[in-house]
Legacy VTK file of the C-alpha trace (Angstrom):
# vtk DataFile Version 3.0
C-alpha trace
ASCII
DATASET POLYDATA
POINTS 228 float
10.073 -24.398 -0.182
10.114 -21.236 1.738
11.431 -17.850 0.198
15.019 -18.607 0.729
17.033 -15.143 0.311
21.026 -14.710 0.655
20.267 -12.122 3.149
17.360 -9.726 3.896
17.296 -5.854 4.422
14.768 -3.460 6.512
13.196 -1.807 3.385
10.769 1.000 3.505
7.244 1.157 3.668
5.426 3.339 1.403
2.379 5.418 1.732
0.028 4.765 -1.261
-2.623 7.418 -2.602
-6.151 7.097 -1.497
-7.047 7.598 -4.955
-5.435 4.408 -6.433
-7.742 2.291 -3.598
-8.992 -0.912 -4.990
-9.758 -3.232 -1.470
-11.123 -6.184 -3.717
-10.395 -9.493 -1.709
-9.401 -12.019 -3.895
-10.980 -15.685 -3.542
-8.648 -18.685 -2.974
-11.052 -20.511 -5.020
-10.590 -18.131 -8.018
-6.916 -18.572 -7.359
-7.414 -22.289 -7.870
-9.237 -22.195 -10.784
-7.117 -19.707 -12.861
-3.733 -20.867 -11.479
-4.559 -24.829 -11.941
-3.310 -25.482 -8.405
-3.017 -28.824 -7.485
-4.123 -30.469 -4.283
-0.643 -29.833 -2.328
-0.368 -26.325 -3.054
-4.144 -25.739 -1.858
-3.317 -27.278 1.202
-0.439 -24.819 1.800
-3.138 -21.675 0.633
-5.298 -23.113 3.732
-2.013 -23.772 5.762
-0.371 -20.673 5.464
-3.028 -18.110 3.904
-5.311 -16.588 6.056
-6.712 -13.383 3.659
-5.986 -11.631 0.225
-6.845 -8.277 -0.623
-5.719 -6.502 -4.034
-5.420 -3.055 -1.921
-4.368 -0.895 -4.589
-4.040 -0.206 -8.004
-0.839 1.858 -9.540
-1.905 3.008 -12.936
-1.648 6.606 -14.994
-5.135 7.143 -13.740
-4.547 6.738 -10.358
-0.961 8.145 -9.506
-0.838 9.996 -12.675
2.469 8.160 -14.266
2.663 7.196 -17.767
3.016 3.525 -18.484
6.246 2.188 -20.078
7.991 -0.641 -21.311
4.897 -3.087 -21.051
4.156 -1.779 -17.693
0.382 -0.180 -17.234
-0.545 -0.726 -13.523
1.087 -2.000 -10.578
-0.870 -4.511 -8.307
-0.053 -3.367 -3.988
-1.347 -6.950 -2.814
-1.991 -7.314 1.041
-1.657 -10.913 2.622
-2.501 -12.000 6.220
-0.510 -15.166 7.138
-1.437 -17.730 9.650
2.255 -18.996 9.764
5.376 -16.654 9.527
6.752 -18.679 6.743
5.144 -18.368 3.034
6.061 -20.558 0.452
7.064 -19.461 -3.153
4.654 -21.397 -5.032
1.890 -19.633 -2.955
2.710 -16.594 -4.814
3.746 -18.052 -7.927
0.050 -19.064 -8.153
-1.075 -15.558 -7.261
0.904 -13.900 -9.879
-0.704 -16.566 -12.388
-3.976 -15.316 -11.820
-2.907 -11.441 -11.506
-1.289 -10.589 -14.771
0.503 -7.487 -13.740
3.662 -6.202 -11.569
2.843 -7.265 -7.486
3.971 -5.723 -4.765
3.597 -8.384 -1.544
2.163 -6.457 1.729
2.711 -9.820 4.094
1.006 -9.376 7.735
1.612 -11.623 10.537
1.257 -11.042 14.441
0.850 -7.188 14.485
4.563 -7.371 11.519
4.764 -6.566 8.221
7.304 -7.486 5.427
7.699 -6.276 1.293
8.366 -9.254 -0.995
8.716 -8.245 -4.354
8.913 -10.442 -7.658
11.060 -9.401 -10.508
8.050 -9.619 -13.235
8.098 -8.890 -16.634
6.601 -9.660 -20.093
7.968 -12.770 -21.668
10.840 -12.077 -24.201
8.795 -14.547 -26.232
5.448 -13.566 -25.844
4.957 -9.723 -24.705
0.903 -11.110 -23.337
2.914 -14.024 -21.124
4.472 -12.574 -18.091
7.319 -14.855 -16.025
8.474 -14.289 -12.782
12.287 -14.788 -12.218
12.627 -14.239 -8.707
10.930 -13.108 -4.893
13.361 -10.827 -2.863
11.596 -9.808 0.678
12.469 -7.505 3.280
12.613 -8.519 6.961
9.779 -8.469 9.402
8.968 -4.780 10.998
5.816 -3.297 13.267
3.335 -2.750 11.021
3.234 0.623 13.051
6.196 1.957 11.391
6.170 4.794 9.753
5.781 5.121 6.018
6.918 7.131 3.230
5.711 9.041 0.250
6.123 7.080 -3.033
9.644 7.567 -4.413
9.962 9.874 -7.494
9.568 8.499 -10.725
9.012 9.465 -14.230
6.583 6.232 -15.320
5.350 2.861 -13.950
8.272 1.202 -15.039
10.514 3.442 -13.288
8.788 3.267 -10.110
8.321 -0.614 -10.029
12.257 -0.909 -10.584
12.937 0.988 -7.611
10.500 -0.713 -5.429
11.911 -3.618 -6.581
15.221 -2.065 -6.101
14.225 -1.659 -2.139
14.299 -5.371 -1.347
17.315 -6.670 -3.671
19.518 -7.275 -1.078
22.598 -6.109 -3.040
22.684 -3.285 -5.377
23.694 -3.307 -8.968
27.023 -2.842 -10.195
28.005 -0.229 -12.368
26.271 -0.405 -16.089
24.134 -3.802 -14.901
20.713 -3.539 -15.925
17.968 -4.911 -13.826
17.748 -7.984 -15.394
21.446 -8.821 -15.387
21.225 -7.614 -11.687
18.495 -10.218 -10.909
20.298 -12.927 -12.860
23.621 -12.430 -10.855
21.667 -12.809 -7.608
20.482 -15.737 -8.889
23.374 -17.477 -9.517
24.406 -16.085 -5.904
21.642 -18.134 -4.595
22.676 -21.142 -6.372
26.352 -20.961 -5.004
25.067 -20.194 -1.815
23.283 -23.333 -1.935
26.557 -25.291 -3.428
28.190 -24.100 -0.824
25.818 -25.138 2.140
25.753 -28.578 0.574
29.623 -28.642 0.660
29.882 -27.829 4.550
26.939 -30.478 5.113
29.199 -33.269 3.403
32.082 -31.877 5.454
30.727 -32.335 8.491
29.556 -35.775 7.467
32.639 -37.108 5.955
34.860 -39.334 7.934
38.033 -39.836 5.574
41.039 -37.306 6.307
41.720 -37.105 2.050
38.088 -36.951 1.462
37.277 -34.009 3.502
40.834 -32.113 2.669
39.618 -31.962 -1.303
35.989 -31.354 -0.204
37.425 -28.555 1.812
38.960 -27.607 -1.120
35.982 -27.344 -3.098
34.451 -25.252 -0.316
37.115 -22.454 -0.874
36.619 -22.234 -4.235
32.865 -21.866 -4.024
32.681 -19.458 -1.176
35.440 -17.411 -3.830
32.970 -17.432 -6.525
30.350 -16.467 -4.377
31.826 -13.565 -3.108
32.669 -12.248 -6.469
28.927 -12.380 -7.269
28.479 -10.358 -3.979
LINES 1 229
228 0 1 2 3 4 5 6 7 8 9 10 11 12 13 14 15 16 17 18 19 20 21 22 23 24 25 26 27 28 29 30 31 32 33 34 35 36 37 38 39 40 41 42 43 44 45 46 47 48 49 50 51 52 53 54 55 56 57 58 59 60 61 62 63 64 65 66 67 68 69 70 71 72 73 74 75 76 77 78 79 80 81 82 83 84 85 86 87 88 89 90 91 92 93 94 95 96 97 98 99 100 101 102 103 104 105 106 107 108 109 110 111 112 113 114 115 116 117 118 119 120 121 122 123 124 125 126 127 128 129 130 131 132 133 134 135 136 137 138 139 140 141 142 143 144 145 146 147 148 149 150 151 152 153 154 155 156 157 158 159 160 161 162 163 164 165 166 167 168 169 170 171 172 173 174 175 176 177 178 179 180 181 182 183 184 185 186 187 188 189 190 191 192 193 194 195 196 197 198 199 200 201 202 203 204 205 206 207 208 209 210 211 212 213 214 215 216 217 218 219 220 221 222 223 224 225 226 227
């Protein structure tokens, strides 16, 4: 399944400091081995990906920001694609291999987009990281101007700002990041439910059944709007 987002936005591109440069190619074989990738997913790696490069490491010693809330490093990983679409399962496999938060820069046909997963230490085991959702920007030219990194007091706050830049809906008043992501996950599920109802309506021949489905769709869209 490719990344399914309710909407996409043009996110800023950032200029990462030279001191944070890492430039390490990640071999696909290493990901297969450590993430226990099956044959179908291996085929997606081969079909969709050209090259994976760990470009930067944002850490206390490279950008002079302290670690906080379990975030001691942020990886900036560049992925050169063979196709414009990327399966989320591919990113999940990389996230299993690189057990710190990751900002992905995807490149295809002289275009670039940013993808970030909401990645956090597990509530059950702080040494284990989980990814709850991926968010991606629209494609834009590689030559688009880059901005300085946003001002932050620590790496956790910086990661949150980089993630917020690609989340399509802003947080509600008093809503923390975890709650915001959970709401958008619910929104995505609700959108899928509405899409399914619309498909059923288009296929339905019986008038009474169609009326009932339209009523369900109205309520579905009402809930969807509330989540937005």
